[in-house]
CHARMM internal coordinates of N, CA and C (Angstrom, degrees):
IC EDIT
DIST 1 N 1 CA 1.4214
DIST 1 CA 1 C 1.5200
ANGL 1 N 1 CA 1 C 113.09
DIST 1 C 2 N 1.2836
ANGL 1 CA 1 C 2 N 118.12
DIHE 1 N 1 CA 1 C 2 N -27.25
DIST 2 N 2 CA 1.4085
ANGL 1 C 2 N 2 CA 121.50
DIHE 1 CA 1 C 2 N 2 CA -176.65
DIST 2 CA 2 C 1.5496
ANGL 2 N 2 CA 2 C 112.72
DIHE 1 C 2 N 2 CA 2 C -79.24
DIST 2 C 3 N 1.3649
ANGL 2 CA 2 C 3 N 116.41
DIHE 2 N 2 CA 2 C 3 N -15.10
DIST 3 N 3 CA 1.3860
ANGL 2 C 3 N 3 CA 121.66
DIHE 2 CA 2 C 3 N 3 CA -177.40
DIST 3 CA 3 C 1.6071
ANGL 3 N 3 CA 3 C 116.50
DIHE 2 C 3 N 3 CA 3 C -52.66
DIST 3 C 4 N 1.3115
ANGL 3 CA 3 C 4 N 114.39
DIHE 3 N 3 CA 3 C 4 N -33.79
DIST 4 N 4 CA 1.4957
ANGL 3 C 4 N 4 CA 118.99
DIHE 3 CA 3 C 4 N 4 CA -179.73
DIST 4 CA 4 C 1.5186
ANGL 4 N 4 CA 4 C 111.01
DIHE 3 C 4 N 4 CA 4 C -61.83
DIST 4 C 5 N 1.3270
ANGL 4 CA 4 C 5 N 119.01
DIHE 4 N 4 CA 4 C 5 N -36.22
DIST 5 N 5 CA 1.4255
ANGL 4 C 5 N 5 CA 121.34
DIHE 4 CA 4 C 5 N 5 CA 179.68
DIST 5 CA 5 C 1.4700
ANGL 5 N 5 CA 5 C 116.76
DIHE 4 C 5 N 5 CA 5 C -100.31
DIST 5 C 6 N 1.3837
ANGL 5 CA 5 C 6 N 114.95
DIHE 5 N 5 CA 5 C 6 N -5.25
DIST 6 N 6 CA 1.4978
ANGL 5 C 6 N 6 CA 120.24
DIHE 5 CA 5 C 6 N 6 CA 176.18
DIST 6 CA 6 C 1.4982
ANGL 6 N 6 CA 6 C 108.91
DIHE 5 C 6 N 6 CA 6 C -139.08
DIST 6 C 7 N 1.3119
ANGL 6 CA 6 C 7 N 120.39
DIHE 6 N 6 CA 6 C 7 N 67.58
DIST 7 N 7 CA 1.4013
ANGL 6 C 7 N 7 CA 123.17
DIHE 6 CA 6 C 7 N 7 CA -177.96
DIST 7 CA 7 C 1.5369
ANGL 7 N 7 CA 7 C 113.87
DIHE 6 C 7 N 7 CA 7 C -58.69
DIST 7 C 8 N 1.2658
ANGL 7 CA 7 C 8 N 120.02
DIHE 7 N 7 CA 7 C 8 N 133.82
DIST 8 N 8 CA 1.5099
ANGL 7 C 8 N 8 CA 122.54
DIHE 7 CA 7 C 8 N 8 CA 179.43
DIST 8 CA 8 C 1.5564
ANGL 8 N 8 CA 8 C 110.90
DIHE 7 C 8 N 8 CA 8 C 89.33
DIST 8 C 9 N 1.2499
ANGL 8 CA 8 C 9 N 117.22
DIHE 8 N 8 CA 8 C 9 N -7.46
DIST 9 N 9 CA 1.5162
ANGL 8 C 9 N 9 CA 120.31
DIHE 8 CA 8 C 9 N 9 CA -178.88
DIST 9 CA 9 C 1.5635
ANGL 9 N 9 CA 9 C 110.11
DIHE 8 C 9 N 9 CA 9 C -83.61
DIST 9 C 10 N 1.2790
ANGL 9 CA 9 C 10 N 116.49
DIHE 9 N 9 CA 9 C 10 N 157.04
DIST 10 N 10 CA 1.4548
ANGL 9 C 10 N 10 CA 122.54
DIHE 9 CA 9 C 10 N 10 CA 175.02
DIST 10 CA 10 C 1.5165
ANGL 10 N 10 CA 10 C 110.36
DIHE 9 C 10 N 10 CA 10 C -129.87
DIST 10 C 11 N 1.4154
ANGL 10 CA 10 C 11 N 113.85
DIHE 10 N 10 CA 10 C 11 N 162.35
DIST 11 N 11 CA 1.4105
ANGL 10 C 11 N 11 CA 117.84
DIHE 10 CA 10 C 11 N 11 CA -179.87
DIST 11 CA 11 C 1.4752
ANGL 11 N 11 CA 11 C 106.41
DIHE 10 C 11 N 11 CA 11 C -123.21
DIST 11 C 12 N 1.3588
ANGL 11 CA 11 C 12 N 119.30
DIHE 11 N 11 CA 11 C 12 N 139.00
DIST 12 N 12 CA 1.4933
ANGL 11 C 12 N 12 CA 121.48
DIHE 11 CA 11 C 12 N 12 CA -178.91
DIST 12 CA 12 C 1.4758
ANGL 12 N 12 CA 12 C 109.24
DIHE 11 C 12 N 12 CA 12 C -140.54
DIST 12 C 13 N 1.3667
ANGL 12 CA 12 C 13 N 120.99
DIHE 12 N 12 CA 12 C 13 N 131.38
DIST 13 N 13 CA 1.4522
ANGL 12 C 13 N 13 CA 122.76
DIHE 12 CA 12 C 13 N 13 CA 173.22
DIST 13 CA 13 C 1.4456
ANGL 13 N 13 CA 13 C 106.60
DIHE 12 C 13 N 13 CA 13 C -74.98
DIST 13 C 14 N 1.4106
ANGL 13 CA 13 C 14 N 115.26
DIHE 13 N 13 CA 13 C 14 N 122.25
DIST 14 N 14 CA 1.4820
ANGL 13 C 14 N 14 CA 120.53
DIHE 13 CA 13 C 14 N 14 CA 177.72
DIST 14 CA 14 C 1.5091
ANGL 14 N 14 CA 14 C 112.86
DIHE 13 C 14 N 14 CA 14 C -107.37
DIST 14 C 15 N 1.3282
ANGL 14 CA 14 C 15 N 119.85
DIHE 14 N 14 CA 14 C 15 N -8.14
DIST 15 N 15 CA 1.4455
ANGL 14 C 15 N 15 CA 122.52
DIHE 14 CA 14 C 15 N 15 CA 179.71
DIST 15 CA 15 C 1.5301
ANGL 15 N 15 CA 15 C 110.86
DIHE 14 C 15 N 15 CA 15 C -165.76
DIST 15 C 16 N 1.3340
ANGL 15 CA 15 C 16 N 113.88
DIHE 15 N 15 CA 15 C 16 N 139.83
DIST 16 N 16 CA 1.4884
ANGL 15 C 16 N 16 CA 115.25
DIHE 15 CA 15 C 16 N 16 CA 174.99
DIST 16 CA 16 C 1.5214
ANGL 16 N 16 CA 16 C 107.57
DIHE 15 C 16 N 16 CA 16 C -151.43
DIST 16 C 17 N 1.3057
ANGL 16 CA 16 C 17 N 114.64
DIHE 16 N 16 CA 16 C 17 N 150.05
DIST 17 N 17 CA 1.5267
ANGL 16 C 17 N 17 CA 121.74
DIHE 16 CA 16 C 17 N 17 CA 174.93
DIST 17 CA 17 C 1.5626
ANGL 17 N 17 CA 17 C 104.81
DIHE 16 C 17 N 17 CA 17 C -150.08
DIST 17 C 18 N 1.3203
ANGL 17 CA 17 C 18 N 109.75
DIHE 17 N 17 CA 17 C 18 N 153.99
DIST 18 N 18 CA 1.4733
ANGL 17 C 18 N 18 CA 118.89
DIHE 17 CA 17 C 18 N 18 CA -179.16
DIST 18 CA 18 C 1.5124
ANGL 18 N 18 CA 18 C 109.03
DIHE 17 C 18 N 18 CA 18 C -124.23
DIST 18 C 19 N 1.3608
ANGL 18 CA 18 C 19 N 116.12
DIHE 18 N 18 CA 18 C 19 N 129.57
DIST 19 N 19 CA 1.4345
ANGL 18 C 19 N 19 CA 123.61
DIHE 18 CA 18 C 19 N 19 CA 170.44
DIST 19 CA 19 C 1.5488
ANGL 19 N 19 CA 19 C 111.34
DIHE 18 C 19 N 19 CA 19 C -125.53
DIST 19 C 20 N 1.2788
ANGL 19 CA 19 C 20 N 115.32
DIHE 19 N 19 CA 19 C 20 N 122.73
DIST 20 N 20 CA 1.4533
ANGL 19 C 20 N 20 CA 118.14
DIHE 19 CA 19 C 20 N 20 CA -173.98
DIST 20 CA 20 C 1.4993
ANGL 20 N 20 CA 20 C 109.12
DIHE 19 C 20 N 20 CA 20 C 65.28
DIST 20 C 21 N 1.3668
ANGL 20 CA 20 C 21 N 117.36
DIHE 20 N 20 CA 20 C 21 N -120.03
DIST 21 N 21 CA 1.4583
ANGL 20 C 21 N 21 CA 121.13
DIHE 20 CA 20 C 21 N 21 CA 176.75
DIST 21 CA 21 C 1.5450
ANGL 21 N 21 CA 21 C 115.77
DIHE 20 C 21 N 21 CA 21 C -111.72
DIST 21 C 22 N 1.3762
ANGL 21 CA 21 C 22 N 113.61
DIHE 21 N 21 CA 21 C 22 N 16.58
DIST 22 N 22 CA 1.4236
ANGL 21 C 22 N 22 CA 117.35
DIHE 21 CA 21 C 22 N 22 CA -174.57
DIST 22 CA 22 C 1.5576
ANGL 22 N 22 CA 22 C 107.02
DIHE 21 C 22 N 22 CA 22 C -119.13
DIST 22 C 23 N 1.3883
ANGL 22 CA 22 C 23 N 114.94
DIHE 22 N 22 CA 22 C 23 N 129.97
DIST 23 N 23 CA 1.4557
ANGL 22 C 23 N 23 CA 120.73
DIHE 22 CA 22 C 23 N 23 CA 179.85
DIST 23 CA 23 C 1.5513
ANGL 23 N 23 CA 23 C 108.70
DIHE 22 C 23 N 23 CA 23 C -106.41
DIST 23 C 24 N 1.3078
ANGL 23 CA 23 C 24 N 115.82
DIHE 23 N 23 CA 23 C 24 N 125.76
DIST 24 N 24 CA 1.4635
ANGL 23 C 24 N 24 CA 120.91
DIHE 23 CA 23 C 24 N 24 CA 176.32
DIST 24 CA 24 C 1.5493
ANGL 24 N 24 CA 24 C 106.98
DIHE 23 C 24 N 24 CA 24 C -96.17
DIST 24 C 25 N 1.3313
ANGL 24 CA 24 C 25 N 115.61
DIHE 24 N 24 CA 24 C 25 N 129.51
DIST 25 N 25 CA 1.4786
ANGL 24 C 25 N 25 CA 121.29
DIHE 24 CA 24 C 25 N 25 CA -175.86
DIST 25 CA 25 C 1.5194
ANGL 25 N 25 CA 25 C 108.57
DIHE 24 C 25 N 25 CA 25 C -124.97
DIST 25 C 26 N 1.3325
ANGL 25 CA 25 C 26 N 118.61
DIHE 25 N 25 CA 25 C 26 N 129.69
DIST 26 N 26 CA 1.4662
ANGL 25 C 26 N 26 CA 120.25
DIHE 25 CA 25 C 26 N 26 CA 174.34
DIST 26 CA 26 C 1.5517
ANGL 26 N 26 CA 26 C 104.20
DIHE 25 C 26 N 26 CA 26 C -107.53
DIST 26 C 27 N 1.3515
ANGL 26 CA 26 C 27 N 112.91
DIHE 26 N 26 CA 26 C 27 N 128.85
DIST 27 N 27 CA 1.4168
ANGL 26 C 27 N 27 CA 122.89
DIHE 26 CA 26 C 27 N 27 CA -175.40
DIST 27 CA 27 C 1.5658
ANGL 27 N 27 CA 27 C 109.05
DIHE 26 C 27 N 27 CA 27 C -117.94
DIST 27 C 28 N 1.3993
ANGL 27 CA 27 C 28 N 114.78
DIHE 27 N 27 CA 27 C 28 N 132.41
DIST 28 N 28 CA 1.3913
ANGL 27 C 28 N 28 CA 118.08
DIHE 27 CA 27 C 28 N 28 CA 174.53
DIST 28 CA 28 C 1.5902
ANGL 28 N 28 CA 28 C 108.53
DIHE 27 C 28 N 28 CA 28 C -102.71
DIST 28 C 29 N 1.2928
ANGL 28 CA 28 C 29 N 114.28
DIHE 28 N 28 CA 28 C 29 N 125.10
DIST 29 N 29 CA 1.4140
ANGL 28 C 29 N 29 CA 119.69
DIHE 28 CA 28 C 29 N 29 CA 178.19
DIST 29 CA 29 C 1.5305
ANGL 29 N 29 CA 29 C 105.42
DIHE 28 C 29 N 29 CA 29 C -103.45
DIST 29 C 30 N 1.3795
ANGL 29 CA 29 C 30 N 117.70
DIHE 29 N 29 CA 29 C 30 N 130.68
DIST 30 N 30 CA 1.4813
ANGL 29 C 30 N 30 CA 117.20
DIHE 29 CA 29 C 30 N 30 CA -176.99
DIST 30 CA 30 C 1.5431
ANGL 30 N 30 CA 30 C 110.53
DIHE 29 C 30 N 30 CA 30 C -147.24
DIST 30 C 31 N 1.3134
ANGL 30 CA 30 C 31 N 111.73
DIHE 30 N 30 CA 30 C 31 N 157.79
DIST 31 N 31 CA 1.4642
ANGL 30 C 31 N 31 CA 119.56
DIHE 30 CA 30 C 31 N 31 CA 172.45
DIST 31 CA 31 C 1.5480
ANGL 31 N 31 CA 31 C 110.20
DIHE 30 C 31 N 31 CA 31 C 165.83
DIST 31 C 32 N 1.2956
ANGL 31 CA 31 C 32 N 115.34
DIHE 31 N 31 CA 31 C 32 N -170.04
DIST 32 N 32 CA 1.4328
ANGL 31 C 32 N 32 CA 117.52
DIHE 31 CA 31 C 32 N 32 CA -176.88
DIST 32 CA 32 C 1.5462
ANGL 32 N 32 CA 32 C 113.55
DIHE 31 C 32 N 32 CA 32 C -77.10
DIST 32 C 33 N 1.3113
ANGL 32 CA 32 C 33 N 112.80
DIHE 32 N 32 CA 32 C 33 N 132.43
DIST 33 N 33 CA 1.5194
ANGL 32 C 33 N 33 CA 118.18
DIHE 32 CA 32 C 33 N 33 CA 177.63
DIST 33 CA 33 C 1.5413
ANGL 33 N 33 CA 33 C 112.09
DIHE 32 C 33 N 33 CA 33 C -82.24
DIST 33 C 34 N 1.2782
ANGL 33 CA 33 C 34 N 115.21
DIHE 33 N 33 CA 33 C 34 N -175.51
DIST 34 N 34 CA 1.5134
ANGL 33 C 34 N 34 CA 119.70
DIHE 33 CA 33 C 34 N 34 CA -178.22
DIST 34 CA 34 C 1.5436
ANGL 34 N 34 CA 34 C 112.85
DIHE 33 C 34 N 34 CA 34 C -59.13
DIST 34 C 35 N 1.3104
ANGL 34 CA 34 C 35 N 114.87
DIHE 34 N 34 CA 34 C 35 N -28.05
DIST 35 N 35 CA 1.5218
ANGL 34 C 35 N 35 CA 117.99
DIHE 34 CA 34 C 35 N 35 CA 179.70
DIST 35 CA 35 C 1.5142
ANGL 35 N 35 CA 35 C 112.05
DIHE 34 C 35 N 35 CA 35 C -100.20
DIST 35 C 36 N 1.3777
ANGL 35 CA 35 C 36 N 114.88
DIHE 35 N 35 CA 35 C 36 N 15.61
DIST 36 N 36 CA 1.3853
ANGL 35 C 36 N 36 CA 123.04
DIHE 35 CA 35 C 36 N 36 CA 175.31
DIST 36 CA 36 C 1.5723
ANGL 36 N 36 CA 36 C 115.98
DIHE 35 C 36 N 36 CA 36 C 75.05
DIST 36 C 37 N 1.3681
ANGL 36 CA 36 C 37 N 113.32
DIHE 36 N 36 CA 36 C 37 N -0.29
DIST 37 N 37 CA 1.4910
ANGL 36 C 37 N 37 CA 117.04
DIHE 36 CA 36 C 37 N 37 CA 176.00
DIST 37 CA 37 C 1.5391
ANGL 37 N 37 CA 37 C 108.53
DIHE 36 C 37 N 37 CA 37 C -78.93
DIST 37 C 38 N 1.2907
ANGL 37 CA 37 C 38 N 117.79
DIHE 37 N 37 CA 37 C 38 N 157.06
DIST 38 N 38 CA 1.4630
ANGL 37 C 38 N 38 CA 124.06
DIHE 37 CA 37 C 38 N 38 CA -179.23
DIST 38 CA 38 C 1.4747
ANGL 38 N 38 CA 38 C 108.53
DIHE 37 C 38 N 38 CA 38 C -73.85
DIST 38 C 39 N 1.3464
ANGL 38 CA 38 C 39 N 116.57
DIHE 38 N 38 CA 38 C 39 N 128.87
DIST 39 N 39 CA 1.4938
ANGL 38 C 39 N 39 CA 123.19
DIHE 38 CA 38 C 39 N 39 CA -178.00
DIST 39 CA 39 C 1.5605
ANGL 39 N 39 CA 39 C 107.33
DIHE 38 C 39 N 39 CA 39 C -119.51
DIST 39 C 40 N 1.3312
ANGL 39 CA 39 C 40 N 117.30
DIHE 39 N 39 CA 39 C 40 N 148.20
DIST 40 N 40 CA 1.4293
ANGL 39 C 40 N 40 CA 122.98
DIHE 39 CA 39 C 40 N 40 CA 176.18
DIST 40 CA 40 C 1.5564
ANGL 40 N 40 CA 40 C 109.19
DIHE 39 C 40 N 40 CA 40 C -136.26
DIST 40 C 41 N 1.3516
ANGL 40 CA 40 C 41 N 116.02
DIHE 40 N 40 CA 40 C 41 N 133.21
DIST 41 N 41 CA 1.4755
ANGL 40 C 41 N 41 CA 123.02
DIHE 40 CA 40 C 41 N 41 CA 172.33
DIST 41 CA 41 C 1.5097
ANGL 41 N 41 CA 41 C 106.07
DIHE 40 C 41 N 41 CA 41 C -128.34
DIST 41 C 42 N 1.3149
ANGL 41 CA 41 C 42 N 113.35
DIHE 41 N 41 CA 41 C 42 N 149.80
DIST 42 N 42 CA 1.5176
ANGL 41 C 42 N 42 CA 119.07
DIHE 41 CA 41 C 42 N 42 CA -177.12
DIST 42 CA 42 C 1.5057
ANGL 42 N 42 CA 42 C 105.83
DIHE 41 C 42 N 42 CA 42 C -117.54
DIST 42 C 43 N 1.3577
ANGL 42 CA 42 C 43 N 114.83
DIHE 42 N 42 CA 42 C 43 N 146.73
DIST 43 N 43 CA 1.4017
ANGL 42 C 43 N 43 CA 125.53
DIHE 42 CA 42 C 43 N 43 CA 172.77
DIST 43 CA 43 C 1.5492
ANGL 43 N 43 CA 43 C 110.36
DIHE 42 C 43 N 43 CA 43 C -135.98
DIST 43 C 44 N 1.3084
ANGL 43 CA 43 C 44 N 114.35
DIHE 43 N 43 CA 43 C 44 N 155.35
DIST 44 N 44 CA 1.4969
ANGL 43 C 44 N 44 CA 120.51
DIHE 43 CA 43 C 44 N 44 CA -178.82
DIST 44 CA 44 C 1.5321
ANGL 44 N 44 CA 44 C 107.06
DIHE 43 C 44 N 44 CA 44 C -123.81
DIST 44 C 45 N 1.3189
ANGL 44 CA 44 C 45 N 117.68
DIHE 44 N 44 CA 44 C 45 N 133.22
DIST 45 N 45 CA 1.4351
ANGL 44 C 45 N 45 CA 123.16
DIHE 44 CA 44 C 45 N 45 CA 179.27
DIST 45 CA 45 C 1.4996
ANGL 45 N 45 CA 45 C 110.36
DIHE 44 C 45 N 45 CA 45 C -122.63
DIST 45 C 46 N 1.2751
ANGL 45 CA 45 C 46 N 117.86
DIHE 45 N 45 CA 45 C 46 N 146.61
DIST 46 N 46 CA 1.4925
ANGL 45 C 46 N 46 CA 123.67
DIHE 45 CA 45 C 46 N 46 CA 172.96
DIST 46 CA 46 C 1.5012
ANGL 46 N 46 CA 46 C 105.48
DIHE 45 C 46 N 46 CA 46 C -117.51
DIST 46 C 47 N 1.3548
ANGL 46 CA 46 C 47 N 113.22
DIHE 46 N 46 CA 46 C 47 N 124.00
DIST 47 N 47 CA 1.5046
ANGL 46 C 47 N 47 CA 122.24
DIHE 46 CA 46 C 47 N 47 CA -171.36
DIST 47 CA 47 C 1.5089
ANGL 47 N 47 CA 47 C 110.30
DIHE 46 C 47 N 47 CA 47 C -120.43
DIST 47 C 48 N 1.3707
ANGL 47 CA 47 C 48 N 116.53
DIHE 47 N 47 CA 47 C 48 N 132.89
DIST 48 N 48 CA 1.3794
ANGL 47 C 48 N 48 CA 123.02
DIHE 47 CA 47 C 48 N 48 CA 169.73
DIST 48 CA 48 C 1.5601
ANGL 48 N 48 CA 48 C 108.67
DIHE 47 C 48 N 48 CA 48 C -116.07
DIST 48 C 49 N 1.3520
ANGL 48 CA 48 C 49 N 117.74
DIHE 48 N 48 CA 48 C 49 N 142.22
DIST 49 N 49 CA 1.4109
ANGL 48 C 49 N 49 CA 119.99
DIHE 48 CA 48 C 49 N 49 CA -178.00
DIST 49 CA 49 C 1.5232
ANGL 49 N 49 CA 49 C 111.43
DIHE 48 C 49 N 49 CA 49 C -123.23
DIST 49 C 50 N 1.2862
ANGL 49 CA 49 C 50 N 115.54
DIHE 49 N 49 CA 49 C 50 N 149.22
DIST 50 N 50 CA 1.4856
ANGL 49 C 50 N 50 CA 123.52
DIHE 49 CA 49 C 50 N 50 CA 168.98
DIST 50 CA 50 C 1.4613
ANGL 50 N 50 CA 50 C 106.50
DIHE 49 C 50 N 50 CA 50 C -116.65
DIST 50 C 51 N 1.3600
ANGL 50 CA 50 C 51 N 116.60
DIHE 50 N 50 CA 50 C 51 N 98.88
DIST 51 N 51 CA 1.4152
ANGL 50 C 51 N 51 CA 120.85
DIHE 50 CA 50 C 51 N 51 CA -173.15
DIST 51 CA 51 C 1.5300
ANGL 51 N 51 CA 51 C 108.78
DIHE 50 C 51 N 51 CA 51 C 70.68
DIST 51 C 52 N 1.3374
ANGL 51 CA 51 C 52 N 112.92
DIHE 51 N 51 CA 51 C 52 N -128.70
DIST 52 N 52 CA 1.5166
ANGL 51 C 52 N 52 CA 117.51
DIHE 51 CA 51 C 52 N 52 CA 178.11
DIST 52 CA 52 C 1.5272
ANGL 52 N 52 CA 52 C 112.95
DIHE 51 C 52 N 52 CA 52 C -90.72
DIST 52 C 53 N 1.3247
ANGL 52 CA 52 C 53 N 117.49
DIHE 52 N 52 CA 52 C 53 N -4.03
DIST 53 N 53 CA 1.4826
ANGL 52 C 53 N 53 CA 120.83
DIHE 52 CA 52 C 53 N 53 CA -177.22
DIST 53 CA 53 C 1.5506
ANGL 53 N 53 CA 53 C 112.25
DIHE 52 C 53 N 53 CA 53 C -98.38
DIST 53 C 54 N 1.3076
ANGL 53 CA 53 C 54 N 116.34
DIHE 53 N 53 CA 53 C 54 N 141.10
DIST 54 N 54 CA 1.4354
ANGL 53 C 54 N 54 CA 122.36
DIHE 53 CA 53 C 54 N 54 CA 172.84
DIST 54 CA 54 C 1.4935
ANGL 54 N 54 CA 54 C 110.44
DIHE 53 C 54 N 54 CA 54 C -69.72
DIST 54 C 55 N 1.3110
ANGL 54 CA 54 C 55 N 119.27
DIHE 54 N 54 CA 54 C 55 N 121.13
DIST 55 N 55 CA 1.5058
ANGL 54 C 55 N 55 CA 121.84
DIHE 54 CA 54 C 55 N 55 CA 178.30
DIST 55 CA 55 C 1.4831
ANGL 55 N 55 CA 55 C 113.71
DIHE 54 C 55 N 55 CA 55 C -97.00
DIST 55 C 56 N 1.3296
ANGL 55 CA 55 C 56 N 116.51
DIHE 55 N 55 CA 55 C 56 N -25.77
DIST 56 N 56 CA 1.4597
ANGL 55 C 56 N 56 CA 120.00
DIHE 55 CA 55 C 56 N 56 CA 177.39
DIST 56 CA 56 C 1.5762
ANGL 56 N 56 CA 56 C 109.10
DIHE 55 C 56 N 56 CA 56 C -158.41
DIST 56 C 57 N 1.2965
ANGL 56 CA 56 C 57 N 114.87
DIHE 56 N 56 CA 56 C 57 N 141.79
DIST 57 N 57 CA 1.4052
ANGL 56 C 57 N 57 CA 122.64
DIHE 56 CA 56 C 57 N 57 CA 179.49
DIST 57 CA 57 C 1.4941
ANGL 57 N 57 CA 57 C 109.75
DIHE 56 C 57 N 57 CA 57 C -142.58
DIST 57 C 58 N 1.3564
ANGL 57 CA 57 C 58 N 119.60
DIHE 57 N 57 CA 57 C 58 N 123.93
DIST 58 N 58 CA 1.4458
ANGL 57 C 58 N 58 CA 121.64
DIHE 57 CA 57 C 58 N 58 CA 179.48
DIST 58 CA 58 C 1.4825
ANGL 58 N 58 CA 58 C 105.14
DIHE 57 C 58 N 58 CA 58 C -124.86
DIST 58 C 59 N 1.3488
ANGL 58 CA 58 C 59 N 117.38
DIHE 58 N 58 CA 58 C 59 N 132.26
DIST 59 N 59 CA 1.5017
ANGL 58 C 59 N 59 CA 120.85
DIHE 58 CA 58 C 59 N 59 CA -178.05
DIST 59 CA 59 C 1.5148
ANGL 59 N 59 CA 59 C 109.94
DIHE 58 C 59 N 59 CA 59 C -122.60
DIST 59 C 60 N 1.3821
ANGL 59 CA 59 C 60 N 110.38
DIHE 59 N 59 CA 59 C 60 N 155.30
DIST 60 N 60 CA 1.4610
ANGL 59 C 60 N 60 CA 122.16
DIHE 59 CA 59 C 60 N 60 CA 179.16
DIST 60 CA 60 C 1.5279
ANGL 60 N 60 CA 60 C 110.41
DIHE 59 C 60 N 60 CA 60 C -136.34
DIST 60 C 61 N 1.3209
ANGL 60 CA 60 C 61 N 115.17
DIHE 60 N 60 CA 60 C 61 N 146.92
DIST 61 N 61 CA 1.4536
ANGL 60 C 61 N 61 CA 119.58
DIHE 60 CA 60 C 61 N 61 CA 177.14
DIST 61 CA 61 C 1.6030
ANGL 61 N 61 CA 61 C 106.35
DIHE 60 C 61 N 61 CA 61 C -76.04
DIST 61 C 62 N 1.3002
ANGL 61 CA 61 C 62 N 114.01
DIHE 61 N 61 CA 61 C 62 N 139.86
DIST 62 N 62 CA 1.5061
ANGL 61 C 62 N 62 CA 119.15
DIHE 61 CA 61 C 62 N 62 CA -179.19
DIST 62 CA 62 C 1.4714
ANGL 62 N 62 CA 62 C 114.20
DIHE 61 C 62 N 62 CA 62 C 77.18
DIST 62 C 63 N 1.3466
ANGL 62 CA 62 C 63 N 118.74
DIHE 62 N 62 CA 62 C 63 N -174.58
DIST 63 N 63 CA 1.4472
ANGL 62 C 63 N 63 CA 124.14
DIHE 62 CA 62 C 63 N 63 CA -179.93
DIST 63 CA 63 C 1.4717
ANGL 63 N 63 CA 63 C 113.61
DIHE 62 C 63 N 63 CA 63 C -120.30
DIST 63 C 64 N 1.3057
ANGL 63 CA 63 C 64 N 120.40
DIHE 63 N 63 CA 63 C 64 N 3.97
DIST 64 N 64 CA 1.4008
ANGL 63 C 64 N 64 CA 122.35
DIHE 63 CA 63 C 64 N 64 CA 179.30
DIST 64 CA 64 C 1.5043
ANGL 64 N 64 CA 64 C 114.19
DIHE 63 C 64 N 64 CA 64 C 79.69
DIST 64 C 65 N 1.3056
ANGL 64 CA 64 C 65 N 119.32
DIHE 64 N 64 CA 64 C 65 N 12.00
DIST 65 N 65 CA 1.4799
ANGL 64 C 65 N 65 CA 122.47
DIHE 64 CA 64 C 65 N 65 CA 178.10
DIST 65 CA 65 C 1.4815
ANGL 65 N 65 CA 65 C 112.48
DIHE 64 C 65 N 65 CA 65 C -100.38
END
COOR INIT
IC SEED 1 N 1 CA 1 C
IC BUILD
């Protein structure tokens, strides 16, 4: 979904852990910046599933560090 505003960038899960029924996922978004240098931004998502389907996903900019 973010490709429209960040063409050429990719997203990669770099860390995940599960407590009870909630999985916390850290995602690295990266690609060329306006000056063509490589840029990286991080986001953190909290995911709840119902069977194999995602039932809720909430995301935040950064990792809180």
